[in-house]
C-alpha positions as CSV (number, residue, x, y, z in Angstrom):
1,M,76.1,41.7,-31.1
2,P,78.9,43.3,-33.1
3,D,79.8,41.7,-36.4
4,D,83.2,40.6,-35.0
5,W,81.5,38.7,-32.3
6,K,79.1,37.1,-34.8
7,R,81.9,36.0,-37.0
8,Q,83.8,34.4,-34.1
9,I,80.7,32.6,-32.8
10,D,79.9,31.3,-36.3
11,A,83.4,30.1,-36.7
12,L,83.3,28.2,-33.3
13,H,79.9,26.7,-34.3
14,S,81.2,25.6,-37.7
15,D,84.3,24.0,-36.0
16,L,82.0,22.1,-33.6
17,V,79.8,20.8,-36.4
18,R,82.9,19.8,-38.5
19,R,84.4,17.8,-35.7
20,D,81.2,15.8,-35.3
21,D,82.3,14.8,-31.8
22,P,79.5,13.4,-29.6
23,A,81.4,14.0,-26.4
24,A,81.9,17.6,-27.4
25,W,78.2,18.0,-28.0
26,V,77.4,16.6,-24.5
27,S,80.0,19.0,-23.0
28,E,78.3,21.8,-24.8
29,A,74.9,20.8,-23.5
30,D,76.4,20.8,-19.9
31,A,77.8,24.3,-20.5
32,V,74.4,25.5,-21.8
33,D,72.7,24.1,-18.7
34,A,75.3,25.8,-16.4
35,S,74.7,29.1,-18.1
36,Y,71.0,29.0,-17.0
37,L,71.6,27.5,-13.5
38,Y,74.6,29.7,-12.7
39,P,74.2,32.9,-14.8
40,Q,76.3,35.2,-12.8
41,L,80.1,35.5,-12.6
42,A,81.7,35.8,-9.1
43,V,85.1,37.4,-9.5
44,R,87.5,36.6,-6.8
45,G,90.3,38.9,-8.0
46,P,93.7,38.8,-9.7
47,V,96.1,35.9,-9.8
48,F,99.7,35.9,-11.0
49,G,102.2,33.5,-12.6
50,L,105.2,33.3,-15.0
51,A,105.3,33.0,-18.8
52,A,108.2,32.8,-21.2
53,R,108.8,33.3,-24.9
54,E,111.9,32.4,-26.9
55,T,113.0,35.3,-29.0
56,G,112.3,34.8,-32.7
57,A,109.4,35.1,-35.0
58,G,106.2,33.2,-34.3
59,Q,107.2,31.9,-30.9
60,P,104.3,31.8,-28.4
61,W,104.2,32.8,-24.8
62,R,103.9,29.7,-22.6
63,L,103.2,29.4,-18.9
64,L,106.0,28.2,-16.7
65,G,103.9,27.3,-13.7
66,D,100.4,27.7,-12.2
67,V,98.8,31.1,-12.4
68,T,97.7,31.1,-8.8
69,E,99.9,33.5,-6.9
70,G,98.1,36.2,-4.9
71,T,100.5,39.1,-5.6
72,P,102.9,40.1,-8.4
73,Q,105.9,39.9,-6.0
74,Q,105.2,36.3,-5.3
75,A,105.5,35.6,-9.0
76,R,108.7,37.7,-9.2
77,D,110.2,35.6,-6.4
78,G,109.3,32.5,-8.4
79,L,111.2,33.9,-11.3
80,N,114.1,34.8,-9.0
81,S,114.4,31.2,-7.9
82,L,113.9,29.8,-11.4
83,L,116.9,31.8,-12.8
84,W,119.1,31.2,-9.7
85,F,118.7,27.4,-10.1
86,K,119.3,27.7,-13.8
87,A,122.6,29.3,-13.0
88,K,123.3,26.6,-10.4
89,D,122.2,23.5,-12.3
90,D,121.7,24.1,-16.0
91,T,125.0,25.6,-17.3
92,E,128.7,25.2,-17.0
93,D,129.4,28.3,-19.1
94,R,130.6,31.3,-17.0
95,E,129.2,33.9,-19.4
96,Q,125.8,32.3,-19.3
97,R,125.9,32.0,-15.5
98,R,126.9,35.6,-15.3
99,A,123.9,36.7,-17.3
100,L,121.5,34.6,-15.3
101,L,122.9,35.9,-12.0
102,A,122.7,39.5,-13.2
103,A,119.0,39.0,-13.8
104,V,118.7,37.5,-10.3
105,T,120.4,40.5,-8.7
106,R,118.0,42.8,-10.5
107,L,115.0,40.9,-9.2
108,E,116.4,41.1,-5.7
109,R,116.4,44.9,-5.9
110,E,113.6,46.0,-8.3
111,P,109.9,45.0,-8.8
112,V,110.4,44.4,-12.5
113,N,107.8,42.5,-14.5
114,E,109.9,41.3,-17.4
115,V,113.5,40.3,-17.9
116,T,115.3,38.9,-21.0
117,V,118.1,36.4,-20.4
118,L,119.9,34.2,-22.9
119,G,117.4,34.7,-25.7
120,T,114.3,34.1,-23.5
121,R,111.8,36.8,-22.4
122,Y,110.3,36.1,-19.0
123,R,107.2,38.0,-17.9
124,I,105.0,38.2,-14.8
125,V,101.5,37.3,-16.0
126,R,98.3,38.7,-14.5
127,G,95.0,36.9,-14.7
128,D,91.6,37.1,-13.0
129,E,90.0,34.2,-11.2
130,F,86.2,33.7,-11.2
131,A,83.4,31.2,-10.8
132,R,79.8,30.9,-12.0
133,A,77.1,31.6,-9.4
134,G,73.4,31.0,-9.1
135,E,70.6,31.0,-6.5
136,D,72.2,28.1,-4.6
137,G,75.7,29.5,-4.7
138,L,78.9,28.7,-6.7
139,E,78.8,26.2,-9.6
140,P,79.9,22.6,-8.7
141,P,81.7,20.3,-11.2
142,R,79.8,19.4,-14.3
143,P,79.0,15.8,-15.2
144,T,81.4,16.0,-18.1
145,D,84.3,17.5,-16.2
146,P,87.3,15.0,-16.4
147,E,87.9,12.7,-13.4
148,P,91.1,10.8,-12.7
149,A,91.1,7.1,-13.8
150,D,92.3,6.2,-10.3
151,A,89.9,8.0,-7.9
152,S,91.9,7.0,-4.8
153,W,91.4,8.7,-1.5
154,E,94.9,7.8,-0.4
155,D,97.7,10.4,0.0
156,R,99.7,10.8,-3.2
157,P,102.0,13.3,-4.8
158,S,100.5,16.6,-6.0
159,P,98.8,16.1,-9.4
160,P,100.6,17.5,-12.4
161,S,99.9,21.1,-13.3
162,Q,97.6,21.8,-16.3
163,D,99.1,25.3,-16.7
164,V,102.7,24.4,-17.4
165,G,103.4,24.7,-21.1
166,F,100.0,26.2,-21.8
167,A,100.2,28.6,-24.8
168,L,98.7,32.0,-24.3
169,G,97.2,32.3,-27.7
170,P,94.1,31.4,-29.7
171,N,92.7,28.0,-28.7
172,S,91.2,26.3,-31.7
173,T,89.8,23.4,-29.7
174,E,87.7,25.4,-27.3
175,G,83.9,24.8,-27.2
176,L,81.2,27.1,-28.4
177,M,80.1,28.2,-25.0
178,A,83.7,28.7,-23.8
179,G,84.4,30.7,-26.9
180,A,81.3,32.9,-26.3
181,L,82.4,33.5,-22.7
182,R,85.9,34.4,-23.8
183,I,84.5,36.9,-26.3
184,A,82.1,38.4,-23.7
185,L,84.9,38.8,-21.2
186,R,86.8,41.1,-23.5
187,G,84.7,44.0,-22.1
188,F,85.1,43.0,-18.5
189,T,86.4,45.7,-16.2
190,Y,86.4,46.4,-12.5
191,S,83.6,48.9,-11.7
192,G,81.7,50.3,-8.8
193,G,82.2,53.4,-6.7
194,H,83.4,51.3,-3.7
195,L,86.6,50.4,-5.7
196,P,89.6,52.8,-5.7
197,A,89.8,55.0,-8.8
198,A,93.3,53.8,-9.7
199,L,92.1,50.2,-9.8
200,R,89.2,51.1,-12.0
201,E,91.4,53.2,-14.4
202,D,94.0,50.4,-14.7
203,S,91.2,47.9,-15.5
204,E,89.8,50.1,-18.2
205,R,93.3,50.7,-19.6
206,A,93.9,46.9,-19.7
207,A,90.7,46.3,-21.6
208,R,92.0,48.7,-24.3
209,D,95.6,47.6,-24.4
210,Y,95.0,43.9,-24.0
211,P,91.7,43.4,-25.8
212,E,91.9,39.6,-26.3
213,V,91.1,37.0,-23.6
214,V,92.6,33.5,-23.1
215,L,90.8,31.1,-20.8
216,L,93.2,29.0,-18.7
217,P,92.5,25.3,-18.0
218,V,89.5,24.9,-15.6
219,S,90.4,24.1,-12.0
220,F,88.5,22.9,-9.0
221,G,88.6,24.0,-5.4
222,V,86.9,23.8,-2.0
223,A,84.8,26.8,-0.9
224,E,83.1,27.3,2.5
225,R,79.8,29.3,2.8
226,R,79.8,31.9,5.5
227,G,76.6,33.8,5.6
228,E,75.9,34.9,2.0
229,R,79.6,34.7,0.9
230,W,81.7,31.8,-0.3
231,R,85.4,31.7,0.7
232,P,88.1,29.5,-0.8
233,R,89.7,26.8,1.4
234,G,92.9,25.6,-0.1
235,A,94.7,25.3,-3.4
236,L,93.2,24.8,-6.8
237,M,93.2,21.3,-8.2
238,P,93.1,19.9,-11.8
239,T,90.1,17.5,-11.3
240,P,87.0,17.5,-9.0
241,H,88.2,14.3,-7.3
242,D,91.6,16.0,-6.4
243,A,89.6,18.8,-4.8
244,R,87.4,16.3,-2.9
245,R,90.6,14.6,-1.6
246,L,91.9,18.0,-0.5
247,L,88.7,18.5,1.4
248,V,88.9,15.2,3.2
249,H,92.5,15.8,4.1
250,G,91.5,19.2,5.6
251,M,88.7,17.8,7.6
252,T,90.6,14.8,9.0
253,E,94.3,15.9,9.1
254,L,94.9,19.6,8.7
255,W,92.1,21.5,10.3
256,P,92.0,19.6,13.6
257,I,95.6,20.6,14.2
258,L,95.3,24.1,12.7
259,Y,92.2,25.1,14.6
260,D,92.8,22.9,17.8
261,F,89.6,20.8,17.5
262,D,88.4,19.2,20.6
263,A,87.7,15.5,20.7
264,A,84.0,16.0,19.7
265,E,84.9,18.1,16.8
266,R,87.5,15.7,15.6
267,A,85.0,12.8,15.7
268,E,82.3,14.8,14.0
269,F,84.5,16.0,11.1
270,R,86.0,12.5,10.7
271,S,82.6,10.9,10.5
272,A,81.4,13.5,8.0
273,A,84.5,12.9,5.9
274,E,83.8,9.1,5.8
275,E,80.2,9.8,4.7
276,F,81.5,12.2,2.0
277,K,84.0,9.6,0.7
278,S,81.4,6.8,0.7
279,A,79.1,9.0,-1.5
280,G,81.7,8.8,-4.3
281,R,81.3,11.9,-6.4
282,A,79.6,14.1,-3.8
283,N,80.3,17.8,-4.2
284,Q,78.9,19.2,-0.9
285,I,78.8,18.5,2.8
286,V,77.5,20.3,5.9
287,V,79.3,19.9,9.2
288,R,78.2,21.8,12.3
289,D,76.3,24.3,10.1
290,R,79.4,24.8,8.0
291,C,78.8,24.2,4.3
292,F,81.7,23.0,2.1
293,R,81.3,22.7,-1.6
294,I,83.6,21.5,-4.5
295,C,83.5,24.4,-7.0
296,R,84.4,24.9,-10.6
297,V,86.9,27.7,-10.9
298,E,88.0,29.5,-14.1
299,R,90.7,32.0,-14.9
300,M,91.3,34.4,-17.7
301,V,94.4,36.2,-19.0
302,R,94.3,39.3,-21.1
303,V,96.5,39.4,-24.2
304,G,97.6,42.3,-26.4
305,S,99.9,42.8,-29.4
306,D,103.0,42.2,-27.3
307,G,101.7,39.2,-25.4
308,P,100.0,38.6,-22.0
309,E,99.1,41.4,-19.6
310,S,101.5,41.8,-16.7
311,A,101.0,43.3,-13.3
312,R,99.1,46.6,-13.0
313,P,100.3,49.6,-10.9
314,S,97.2,49.2,-8.6
315,D,97.7,45.5,-7.9
316,M,98.2,44.9,-4.2
317,E,101.7,43.9,-2.8
318,T,102.4,42.4,0.6
319,T,106.2,42.0,0.2
320,E,109.2,43.7,-1.5
321,P,112.0,42.4,-3.6
322,M,114.6,40.7,-1.5
323,K,117.6,38.3,-1.6
324,L,116.2,34.7,-1.6
325,H,119.3,32.6,-2.2
326,P,123.0,32.6,-1.2
327,T,125.5,34.5,-3.3
328,M,126.8,32.5,-6.3
329,D,129.8,33.5,-8.4
330,E,130.3,33.0,-12.1
331,D,132.1,29.7,-11.5
332,G,129.0,28.3,-9.7
333,V,130.6,28.5,-6.3
334,I,128.0,29.3,-3.6
335,H,129.1,31.6,-0.8
336,Y,126.9,31.0,2.2
337,D,128.5,33.6,4.4
338,D,127.8,36.6,2.1
């Protein structure tokens, strides 16, 4: 292990000892157990989001939303809408509105990854999503992962994002095992002859230009096993119970309509959902030979001297820049017929 790795690991260990936090030690024990039971990393692929930084010395880059979009353009469209609504709702100054709308116009026409408006730099941020895997599949939640105080199964508003406001910089409160993982991921690149050369080259370039790694808040999702592969089913959630509730909603409300279940299928999935709920903190259920599991999902963002990595040239796109909102003039008047 290089000396730099040793120094960072020693620093993380010293901080853990200094804090003398029994809960932190239990979490570390869970993480150690997970590293043995689920020693492999299953990389799903890139995810994208938005970050911003106020101009001025020492200001950190902070996330503006969840880093979960599937393509860079989806994140650009989010920035387009963010700036349009700022022009509509957050200012009465014509000059400020003009600057915001100029950035919107550019985003409607060009696949840009960064714009600076009114003293704020906005950037499309690229991350990688992955999970731990072992002989029995993807890692489920750990005993020490946080659960909501009110573990209700009733429908309720979407849980608050853990990503919003998250600083893309050194995290002094991370645990020893998380720190070791972060350090190890600095050398991660896409490899393998089955991957396009441009994708591999971009990955190697990113490891050089953005050598540091930031781990985003851990999330939880539903995965379905098909053959030897696990596939995600739905959005990421901030707690295991939120993911369990998402699974129950899918089994009883969404999937019967989406996949046109017959009466027998509806009854079987509803019965399985009730059994799953009654088990409390169950993390897996099998229905009609279909295995669903609550999985622990992690994401990383690379960071360099100028901040977080943005989209790579080889990242896949499915849409192009376009006009998303009606035309607005500098007085804030919206012209729906333009």
